[in-house]
C-alpha positions as CSV (number, residue, x, y, z in Angstrom):
1,M,0.0,0.0,0.0
2,K,3.0,2.3,0.4
3,N,3.6,2.3,-3.3
4,F,0.5,4.2,-4.3
5,W,1.3,5.0,-7.9
6,K,2.1,1.4,-8.7
7,L,-1.2,0.4,-7.3
8,M,-3.0,3.2,-9.3
9,L,-1.5,1.8,-12.4
10,L,-3.0,-1.6,-11.5
11,S,-6.4,-0.1,-10.9
12,V,-7.5,-0.2,-14.5
13,F,-10.9,-1.9,-14.7
14,V,-12.0,-4.7,-16.9
15,L,-15.2,-2.9,-17.5
16,V,-21.5,-4.8,-13.2
17,L,-26.3,-0.6,-8.0
18,A,-27.5,-4.2,-7.7
19,A,-31.0,-2.6,-5.5
20,C,-30.5,-2.2,-4.2
21,T,-31.6,-2.0,-5.1
22,D,-31.6,-2.4,-6.3
23,D,-30.5,-2.2,-8.0
24,S,-28.0,-1.2,-5.8
25,E,-25.0,-0.5,-6.7
26,V,-20.9,-0.1,-6.6
27,E,-18.6,2.4,-8.0
28,P,-15.1,1.5,-8.8
29,E,-13.1,4.4,-10.1
30,G,-9.6,5.9,-10.0
31,G,-8.4,4.4,-13.3
32,A,-4.8,4.2,-14.5
33,E,-2.6,7.2,-13.8
34,G,-1.7,9.1,-16.9
35,E,0.1,12.3,-17.7
36,S,-1.9,15.5,-17.3
37,S,-3.2,16.7,-20.7
38,S,-5.9,19.0,-22.0
39,S,-9.2,17.5,-22.8
40,E,-9.2,16.4,-26.5
41,G,-11.3,13.3,-26.3
42,G,-14.5,14.7,-27.7
43,E,-18.1,15.0,-26.5
44,M,-19.6,11.6,-25.6
45,V,-23.3,10.8,-25.6
46,L,-24.4,7.7,-23.6
47,A,-28.0,6.4,-23.8
48,F,-29.5,4.6,-20.8
49,P,-33.0,3.0,-20.3
50,S,-33.5,4.7,-16.9
51,D,-32.8,8.1,-15.5
52,A,-30.6,8.6,-12.5
53,V,-32.8,8.9,-9.4
54,S,-30.4,11.2,-7.5
55,M,-27.2,13.2,-7.9
56,D,-26.5,12.9,-4.2
57,P,-24.2,9.9,-3.4
58,H,-26.2,9.6,-0.1
59,G,-29.5,10.0,-1.8
60,S,-30.4,6.7,-3.5
61,N,-29.2,3.2,-3.9
62,D,-29.7,2.3,-7.5
63,V,-27.4,1.5,-10.4
64,P,-28.6,4.0,-12.9
65,S,-27.8,6.8,-10.5
66,E,-24.4,5.4,-9.6
67,Q,-23.4,5.0,-13.3
68,V,-23.6,8.8,-13.5
69,R,-22.4,9.7,-10.0
70,D,-19.3,7.5,-10.3
71,T,-17.8,9.9,-12.8
72,M,-18.2,12.9,-10.4
73,Y,-17.4,11.5,-6.9
74,E,-14.6,9.4,-5.4
75,G,-14.2,7.4,-2.2
76,L,-11.2,6.6,-0.1
77,V,-10.6,3.2,-1.8
78,T,-11.9,1.2,-4.8
79,Q,-11.4,-2.2,-6.4
80,D,-9.2,-3.3,-9.3
81,E,-10.1,-5.8,-11.9
82,N,-9.3,-8.6,-9.5
83,L,-11.6,-7.1,-6.9
84,E,-8.6,-6.2,-4.7
85,I,-8.8,-3.0,-2.7
86,V,-6.6,-0.2,-4.1
87,P,-6.2,3.5,-3.1
88,V,-8.1,6.5,-4.4
89,L,-8.5,9.4,-2.0
90,A,-6.6,7.4,0.7
91,S,-3.1,6.6,-0.2
92,E,-2.6,3.9,2.4
93,W,-4.4,2.4,5.4
94,E,-3.7,0.2,8.4
95,Q,-6.0,-1.7,10.8
96,T,-4.6,-0.8,14.2
97,S,-7.1,-3.0,16.2
98,D,-10.1,-5.2,15.6
99,T,-12.3,-2.1,15.4
100,T,-10.0,0.7,14.4
101,W,-8.7,1.7,11.0
102,E,-6.3,4.5,10.2
103,F,-6.3,6.1,6.7
104,T,-3.6,8.4,5.2
105,L,-5.2,10.8,2.7
106,Q,-4.0,12.1,-0.6
107,E,-2.7,15.7,-0.5
108,G,-3.4,18.3,-3.1
109,V,-6.9,17.0,-4.0
110,T,-9.5,19.7,-4.7
111,F,-13.2,19.5,-5.3
112,H,-14.9,20.9,-8.3
113,D,-15.8,24.0,-6.3
114,G,-12.1,24.6,-5.5
115,S,-12.3,23.5,-1.8
116,E,-9.7,21.2,-0.4
117,F,-10.1,17.5,0.4
118,N,-8.9,16.6,3.9
119,A,-9.7,14.7,7.1
120,E,-12.4,17.1,8.1
121,V,-14.2,16.4,4.8
122,V,-14.2,12.7,5.5
123,E,-15.7,13.4,9.0
124,A,-18.4,15.7,7.5
125,N,-19.4,13.0,4.9
126,F,-19.8,10.3,7.5
127,D,-21.7,12.6,9.8
128,R,-24.1,13.4,6.9
129,L,-24.5,9.9,5.7
130,L,-25.4,8.6,9.1
131,D,-27.5,11.6,10.1
132,T,-31.2,10.8,10.8
133,A,-32.1,13.9,8.8
134,T,-30.5,12.5,5.7
135,A,-32.4,9.2,6.0
136,S,-30.0,7.7,3.5
137,P,-31.0,4.3,2.1
138,R,-27.2,3.6,1.9
139,S,-26.4,4.3,5.5
140,F,-26.6,0.6,6.4
141,L,-23.3,0.1,4.5
142,L,-21.3,2.2,7.0
143,E,-23.6,2.5,10.0
144,M,-21.2,0.4,12.1
145,V,-18.7,3.3,12.0
146,T,-19.3,4.9,15.4
147,E,-16.3,7.3,15.4
148,V,-14.5,9.4,12.8
149,N,-11.5,10.9,14.4
150,V,-9.5,13.6,12.7
151,V,-5.9,12.8,13.6
152,D,-4.4,15.6,11.5
153,D,-5.2,17.3,8.2
154,Y,-4.4,14.2,6.2
155,T,-5.0,11.3,8.6
156,V,-8.4,10.0,9.7
157,E,-9.3,7.2,12.0
158,L,-12.5,5.1,11.6
159,V,-13.8,3.2,14.7
160,T,-16.5,0.5,14.2
161,E,-19.0,-0.7,16.8
162,F,-17.8,-4.3,16.4
163,P,-15.2,-6.1,14.3
164,F,-16.5,-5.7,10.7
165,S,-14.7,-7.7,8.1
166,P,-16.3,-6.1,5.0
167,L,-15.3,-2.5,5.9
168,L,-12.9,-1.9,3.1
169,N,-15.3,-3.4,0.6
170,N,-18.1,-1.3,1.8
171,L,-15.9,1.8,1.5
172,T,-15.6,1.1,-2.2
173,H,-19.4,1.5,-2.5
174,G,-21.0,4.8,-3.5
175,A,-22.1,5.3,0.1
176,G,-18.4,6.1,0.8
177,K,-18.0,8.8,-1.9
178,M,-17.0,12.2,-0.8
179,I,-19.0,15.5,-1.3
180,S,-17.4,18.9,-0.8
181,K,-17.7,20.0,2.9
182,D,-18.6,23.5,1.7
183,L,-21.6,22.0,-0.2
184,I,-22.6,19.9,2.8
185,D,-22.7,23.0,5.0
186,E,-24.7,24.9,2.4
187,D,-27.1,22.0,2.1
188,Y,-27.7,21.9,5.8
189,Q,-28.0,25.7,6.1
190,N,-30.7,25.6,3.3
191,A,-32.6,22.9,5.1
192,I,-32.5,24.8,8.4
193,D,-33.7,27.9,6.7
194,E,-36.5,26.0,4.9
195,A,-37.6,24.5,8.2
196,G,-37.6,27.9,9.9
197,L,-35.5,26.6,12.8
198,D,-34.1,29.2,15.2
199,M,-30.6,27.8,15.3
200,T,-27.3,28.2,13.5
201,L,-25.6,25.5,11.5
202,E,-23.0,25.1,14.2
203,E,-25.7,24.6,16.8
204,Y,-27.3,21.9,14.7
205,Y,-24.0,20.1,14.3
206,E,-23.5,20.3,18.1
207,L,-27.0,18.8,18.7
208,R,-26.2,16.0,16.3
209,E,-23.0,15.2,18.2
210,E,-24.9,15.1,21.5
211,G,-27.9,13.1,20.2
212,G,-31.1,13.0,22.2
213,D,-34.6,14.1,21.7
214,E,-33.8,17.7,20.8
215,Y,-31.6,16.5,18.0
216,E,-34.2,14.1,16.7
217,E,-36.8,16.8,16.7
218,A,-34.5,19.1,14.7
219,A,-33.5,16.3,12.3
220,N,-37.1,15.5,11.6
221,A,-37.8,19.2,10.9
222,I,-35.0,19.6,8.3
223,G,-35.2,16.1,6.8
224,G,-37.5,17.0,4.0
225,A,-35.1,19.6,2.6
226,I,-31.8,17.7,3.1
227,G,-30.2,17.0,-0.3
228,T,-31.9,19.9,-2.2
229,V,-28.7,21.9,-2.7
230,V,-26.6,18.8,-3.5
231,E,-29.1,17.7,-6.1
232,Q,-29.0,21.1,-7.8
233,N,-25.2,21.4,-7.9
234,P,-23.4,18.2,-7.0
235,V,-19.7,18.6,-6.2
236,G,-17.1,15.8,-6.0
237,T,-13.4,15.3,-6.8
238,N,-13.5,13.0,-9.8
239,Y,-12.6,13.6,-13.4
240,L,-16.1,14.9,-14.6
241,Q,-18.0,17.8,-13.0
242,F,-21.7,18.7,-13.1
243,E,-22.9,21.0,-15.9
244,S,-26.7,20.6,-16.2
245,R,-29.6,18.2,-15.7
246,N,-33.1,17.8,-17.2
247,P,-34.7,15.1,-15.1
248,G,-36.1,12.3,-17.2
249,E,-34.1,13.5,-20.2
250,N,-30.4,14.0,-19.7
251,T,-27.5,14.9,-17.4
252,E,-24.5,16.7,-18.8
253,L,-21.0,16.6,-17.3
254,T,-17.8,18.2,-18.4
255,A,-14.1,17.6,-17.9
256,Y,-12.6,18.7,-14.6
257,E,-9.2,20.0,-15.8
258,D,-7.8,20.3,-12.3
259,Y,-8.4,16.6,-11.5
260,W,-5.8,15.5,-9.0
261,N,-4.8,12.4,-11.0
262,G,-4.4,14.1,-14.3
263,A,-6.9,15.9,-16.5
264,P,-9.2,13.5,-18.5
265,T,-9.0,13.2,-22.3
266,I,-12.8,13.3,-22.6
267,D,-14.4,16.8,-23.0
268,S,-17.9,16.0,-21.8
269,A,-20.3,13.1,-21.2
270,T,-24.1,13.4,-21.7
271,F,-26.1,10.7,-20.1
272,K,-29.3,10.6,-22.1
273,V,-32.5,8.7,-21.1
274,V,-33.8,6.5,-24.0
275,S,-36.2,4.0,-22.4
276,E,-37.1,1.9,-25.4
277,T,-34.5,-0.6,-26.5
278,G,-35.2,-0.3,-30.2
279,S,-34.7,3.5,-29.9
280,R,-31.4,3.0,-28.1
281,L,-30.2,0.7,-30.8
282,A,-31.2,3.2,-33.5
283,E,-29.3,5.9,-31.6
284,L,-26.2,3.8,-31.7
285,E,-26.6,2.8,-35.4
286,T,-27.2,6.4,-36.5
287,G,-24.4,7.8,-34.4
288,D,-26.8,10.0,-32.3
289,S,-25.4,8.1,-29.3
290,D,-21.8,6.9,-28.9
291,F,-22.7,4.3,-26.3
292,I,-25.8,2.5,-25.2
293,A,-26.4,0.6,-22.0
294,Q,-28.5,-2.6,-21.4
295,V,-28.5,-4.2,-24.8
296,E,-31.2,-6.8,-24.3
297,S,-30.1,-10.4,-25.0
298,S,-32.6,-10.6,-27.9
299,N,-30.5,-8.0,-29.7
300,I,-27.1,-9.7,-29.4
301,E,-27.1,-10.9,-32.9
302,R,-28.2,-7.6,-34.3
303,V,-25.4,-5.8,-32.6
304,E,-22.7,-8.4,-33.2
305,S,-23.5,-8.4,-36.9
306,N,-22.9,-4.6,-37.2
307,E,-19.3,-4.1,-38.1
308,D,-19.4,-0.5,-37.0
309,V,-20.1,-1.2,-33.3
310,T,-18.7,-3.3,-30.5
311,L,-20.8,-5.3,-28.1
312,E,-19.1,-5.5,-24.6
313,R,-20.1,-8.6,-22.7
314,T,-19.2,-8.8,-19.0
315,D,-20.1,-11.4,-16.4
316,S,-21.6,-9.7,-13.4
317,M,-21.9,-10.6,-9.7
318,S,-25.5,-9.5,-9.7
319,I,-28.6,-11.6,-9.1
320,D,-31.9,-11.3,-11.0
321,Y,-34.7,-12.6,-8.8
322,I,-38.5,-12.7,-8.3
323,G,-39.5,-11.7,-4.8
324,F,-42.5,-12.4,-2.7
325,H,-44.0,-10.1,-0.1
326,T,-43.6,-12.6,2.7
327,Q,-45.8,-10.7,5.2
328,K,-48.8,-10.7,2.9
329,E,-51.2,-13.6,2.4
330,P,-50.7,-16.1,0.8
331,F,-47.0,-15.6,0.7
332,D,-46.6,-15.6,4.4
333,D,-46.7,-19.4,4.0
334,P,-43.4,-20.8,2.8
335,R,-45.3,-23.7,1.1
336,V,-46.9,-21.3,-1.3
337,R,-43.6,-19.6,-2.0
338,R,-42.0,-23.0,-2.7
339,A,-44.9,-24.0,-4.9
340,I,-44.4,-21.1,-7.2
341,T,-40.7,-21.7,-7.2
342,H,-41.4,-25.2,-8.5
343,A,-43.7,-23.8,-11.1
344,F,-40.9,-21.5,-12.5
345,D,-39.1,-23.2,-15.4
346,K,-35.7,-21.5,-14.9
347,E,-34.0,-23.2,-17.9
348,A,-36.8,-22.3,-20.2
349,V,-36.8,-18.7,-19.1
350,L,-33.0,-18.4,-19.4
351,S,-33.3,-19.7,-23.0
352,G,-36.6,-18.1,-24.1
353,V,-36.3,-14.7,-22.4
354,Y,-32.6,-14.2,-21.9
355,N,-31.3,-16.1,-25.0
356,D,-28.8,-18.0,-22.8
357,S,-27.2,-14.8,-21.6
358,G,-26.0,-15.0,-18.0
359,R,-25.7,-18.0,-15.6
360,P,-28.5,-19.8,-13.8
361,A,-28.6,-18.9,-10.1
362,V,-29.5,-21.1,-7.1
363,G,-28.8,-18.5,-4.4
364,P,-27.9,-14.8,-4.3
365,L,-24.1,-15.2,-4.4
366,A,-22.5,-15.4,-7.8
367,P,-19.5,-17.5,-8.7
368,G,-16.4,-15.8,-7.5
369,I,-18.0,-14.5,-4.3
370,L,-17.0,-16.0,-1.0
371,G,-19.8,-18.4,0.0
372,H,-20.9,-19.4,-3.5
373,S,-21.4,-23.1,-3.6
374,E,-21.8,-25.4,-6.5
375,D,-23.4,-27.9,-4.2
376,L,-26.4,-25.8,-3.5
377,E,-29.4,-27.2,-5.2
378,S,-32.3,-25.3,-6.6
379,P,-35.9,-26.6,-6.4
380,A,-36.6,-28.4,-9.7
381,Y,-39.3,-27.4,-12.1
382,D,-42.1,-29.7,-11.0
383,M,-45.8,-28.7,-11.5
384,D,-47.1,-31.7,-9.7
385,R,-45.1,-30.8,-6.6
386,A,-46.3,-27.2,-6.9
387,R,-49.9,-28.5,-6.9
388,E,-49.2,-30.7,-3.8
389,L,-47.7,-27.7,-1.9
390,L,-50.6,-25.4,-2.8
391,A,-53.1,-28.0,-1.6
392,E,-51.2,-28.5,1.7
393,A,-51.4,-24.7,2.1
394,G,-55.2,-24.7,1.4
395,H,-54.8,-22.9,-2.0
396,E,-55.7,-25.7,-4.4
397,D,-58.2,-23.4,-6.1
398,G,-55.6,-20.7,-6.7
399,F,-55.8,-17.0,-5.9
400,D,-55.2,-13.6,-7.5
401,V,-51.8,-11.9,-7.2
402,N,-50.2,-8.6,-8.3
403,L,-46.8,-8.8,-9.9
404,M,-44.9,-5.5,-10.1
405,V,-42.1,-4.8,-12.6
406,N,-40.3,-1.7,-13.9
407,D,-41.6,-0.7,-17.3
408,D,-38.2,0.1,-18.8
409,N,-36.9,-3.5,-18.7
410,P,-38.6,-5.6,-21.4
411,E,-36.8,-8.7,-20.4
412,R,-38.3,-8.5,-16.9
413,V,-41.7,-7.8,-18.5
414,D,-41.3,-10.9,-20.6
415,M,-40.3,-13.0,-17.6
416,A,-43.4,-11.7,-15.8
417,V,-45.6,-12.8,-18.7
418,W,-43.8,-16.2,-18.7
419,L,-44.6,-16.6,-15.0
420,Q,-48.2,-15.4,-15.5
421,E,-48.8,-18.1,-18.1
422,S,-47.2,-20.8,-16.0
423,L,-49.1,-20.0,-12.8
424,A,-52.4,-19.9,-14.8
425,E,-52.0,-23.7,-14.9
426,L,-52.3,-23.6,-11.1
427,N,-55.4,-21.3,-11.2
428,I,-53.3,-18.4,-10.0
429,N,-54.3,-15.2,-11.7
430,V,-51.3,-12.9,-12.1
431,N,-51.9,-9.2,-12.8
432,I,-48.7,-7.6,-14.2
433,E,-48.3,-4.0,-13.2
434,Q,-45.6,-2.1,-15.1
435,V,-44.3,1.0,-13.2
436,E,-41.8,3.7,-14.0
437,W,-38.4,3.1,-12.4
438,G,-38.3,5.7,-9.7
439,A,-41.9,5.0,-8.7
440,Y,-41.2,1.3,-8.8
441,L,-38.4,1.6,-6.2
442,E,-40.6,3.7,-4.0
443,M,-43.7,1.5,-4.3
444,T,-41.8,-1.8,-3.7
445,G,-39.9,-0.1,-0.8
446,N,-43.2,0.7,0.7
447,G,-44.5,-2.8,0.2
448,E,-47.2,-2.0,-2.3
449,H,-46.9,-5.3,-4.1
450,D,-47.5,-9.0,-3.8
451,M,-44.6,-10.1,-6.0
452,F,-41.9,-8.2,-7.9
453,I,-39.0,-8.7,-10.2
454,L,-35.7,-7.0,-9.5
455,G,-32.0,-7.3,-9.5
456,W,-29.2,-6.7,-7.0
457,S,-25.7,-6.0,-8.0
458,N,-23.8,-6.8,-4.9
459,S,-21.9,-3.6,-5.4
460,T,-19.1,-4.3,-2.9
461,G,-18.1,-7.9,-3.9
462,D,-18.6,-9.1,-0.4
463,P,-21.1,-11.8,0.6
464,D,-22.5,-9.6,3.3
465,N,-23.7,-7.1,0.7
466,G,-24.9,-10.0,-1.5
467,I,-27.4,-11.3,1.1
468,S,-28.0,-8.9,4.1
469,P,-29.6,-6.0,2.2
470,L,-32.0,-8.3,0.5
471,F,-33.1,-10.5,3.4
472,H,-31.9,-9.2,6.8
473,S,-34.8,-8.1,8.9
474,D,-33.1,-4.8,9.7
475,M,-33.2,-4.0,5.9
476,V,-37.0,-4.4,5.4
477,G,-38.4,-2.0,2.8
478,D,-36.5,0.7,1.0
479,P,-33.0,-0.3,2.1
480,G,-33.3,-3.5,0.0
481,N,-35.4,-6.2,1.7
482,R,-38.5,-5.7,-0.5
483,S,-39.5,-9.3,0.3
484,F,-40.2,-8.1,3.9
485,F,-38.6,-11.4,5.0
486,E,-37.7,-11.7,8.6
487,S,-35.9,-14.7,10.1
488,D,-34.1,-14.8,13.4
489,E,-32.0,-17.8,12.1
490,L,-30.9,-15.9,9.0
491,D,-30.2,-12.7,10.9
492,A,-28.0,-14.6,13.4
493,L,-26.0,-16.1,10.5
494,L,-25.5,-12.8,8.7
495,D,-24.6,-11.0,11.9
496,E,-22.0,-13.6,12.6
497,G,-20.7,-13.5,9.1
498,K,-19.9,-9.8,9.0
499,R,-18.0,-10.0,12.3
500,E,-16.0,-13.1,11.5
501,S,-12.4,-12.5,10.2
502,D,-11.5,-16.2,9.3
503,Q,-12.4,-16.5,5.7
504,E,-13.0,-20.2,5.8
505,V,-15.5,-19.8,8.6
506,R,-17.2,-16.9,6.8
507,E,-17.5,-19.1,3.7
508,Q,-19.4,-21.8,5.6
509,I,-21.6,-19.2,7.3
510,Y,-22.8,-17.8,3.9
511,Q,-23.3,-21.2,2.4
512,D,-25.5,-22.1,5.4
513,A,-27.4,-18.8,4.9
514,Q,-28.0,-19.6,1.2
515,Q,-29.3,-23.1,2.1
516,L,-31.8,-21.5,4.5
517,L,-32.9,-19.1,1.8
518,V,-33.5,-22.0,-0.6
519,E,-35.6,-23.7,2.0
520,E,-37.6,-20.6,3.0
521,A,-37.9,-19.3,-0.6
522,P,-38.5,-15.6,0.0
523,A,-37.4,-15.2,-3.6
524,I,-36.9,-17.2,-6.8
525,F,-33.2,-16.8,-7.8
526,V,-33.2,-16.7,-11.5
527,R,-29.8,-15.9,-12.9
528,H,-26.5,-14.1,-12.5
529,S,-26.7,-11.6,-15.3
530,E,-24.3,-10.7,-18.0
531,N,-23.7,-7.0,-18.7
532,L,-24.5,-6.2,-22.3
533,N,-23.4,-2.7,-23.5
534,A,-22.4,-1.5,-26.9
535,Y,-20.5,1.5,-28.4
536,N,-19.4,2.8,-31.8
537,N,-16.0,1.7,-33.0
538,N,-14.8,5.3,-33.1
539,V,-14.9,5.3,-29.3
540,E,-11.6,4.3,-27.7
541,G,-10.6,4.0,-24.0
542,I,-13.9,3.2,-22.4
543,E,-13.6,0.7,-19.5
544,I,-16.5,-1.3,-18.0
545,D,-16.1,-3.1,-14.8
546,T,-17.9,-6.2,-13.3
547,Y,-20.4,-3.9,-11.5
548,N,-21.4,-2.3,-14.9
549,I,-19.8,1.1,-13.9
550,F,-18.1,3.0,-16.7
551,D,-14.7,4.7,-16.6
552,L,-14.7,7.4,-19.2
553,R,-11.6,9.3,-18.2
554,N,-9.4,8.1,-21.1
555,V,-12.0,8.1,-23.8
556,N,-11.2,9.4,-27.2
557,I,-13.8,9.7,-29.9
558,N,-12.2,9.6,-33.3
559,E,-14.1,11.5,-36.0
């Protein structure tokens, strides 16, 4: 870790915010160090099926947002192509006790607003992320950090409530990205003014430090306005800076020439919302967009046959799954959940809907993640067994159910139709409700569904983040557990797993957790997806990682 520049040279990504939700999401960045140069790479246009939900790194936990935010913000550390932890805003670190980590910070780093990055900035970001007023859906990733101690200007100490093995992995997540402290202060001041509180910014910060009822009252008062200023003018340290945004249409970013690790070659990047897949393909083929995300598997042949474009296929660590609201009848009965799992022909869906793209899943952890097991067995497709279980549960005559899906993902809609037709054989009437992405996250977070289809990207690469957000009882609702699944046995396993430092012991814990999930069936685990993106051949230097996050720093667009 001492040799920072060597590690930065290794942090080039082989270019997968799963939720969650998610699809929640990670954000590698940093990139290979290069000589500082003026921006001559051109103006890049990227088309995406969904708009970013938030410009605030503490504001939402979804992949579409992170794909934009990752170009503006940086964290202390990130992951290289081998998922090893490498430096970004921290040059080195040391674990000084079971619960204490000390980070040495980069010097000479400035935010887009010209303010300096230092240890006080790190403290301010943790305070904001974990503030009740912020109500961040990402706070769970770092809520175990109980103290942030400023040792000196460029040294900061993080103290956790208990030994927490995934800390470094969690710091690579977007939740750990740094916002300008000046912007944080401005955001809080605006919220205090909007709430009409008779207190200064400093007085609120003092209340927050003390805690108690008075703090909670103030936090509740300003909570509705927290994030307003950050949304309007986000400020990070990364190679692109915010220029403008038209929600639902596009977000424009421009090169940050004073970027601490060398000015980018790219001049600007416009993230454009093009929901319909055919329209995105047309954008690529006409040159209106240089890059398109989420090429559906049904279009692989079309893209690969076009000699002017490149299809980038990357195995991901994400999980596509069908979730049950386990606190609603009839899905509060595990026999009903298992029955529908048996009625889902996974192989047929992978072939018929996904054109054999991706890998079949048995549990939430993908190959390459600690705890993944080839010995885990998925319930077989068996309609007779499904009927037997429904009869045991008293539902041999079937029932009506609402299946919610986001309307910008045709493959999920197709899978919903497939399930609808299959369950009709069991006298189960499935109503498919297609909902806009932002509303979909809100509605499923509130539990306004019977069943739903979603993905989770495991955006830290650690098994804790692959299971806990989806199924721990502490995560029910918006943070990720949209199945509203609660199990003391699973909670105990997951709590033990994140505290355990022995990797062999951790591996067995997460294998046991997945076995329990197969038995309890709060979800049908469909597949570990394959990231399918495409770009014109005149685009050079784009890097796409396993989390489906894009590094555009070294992009050149050849005319």
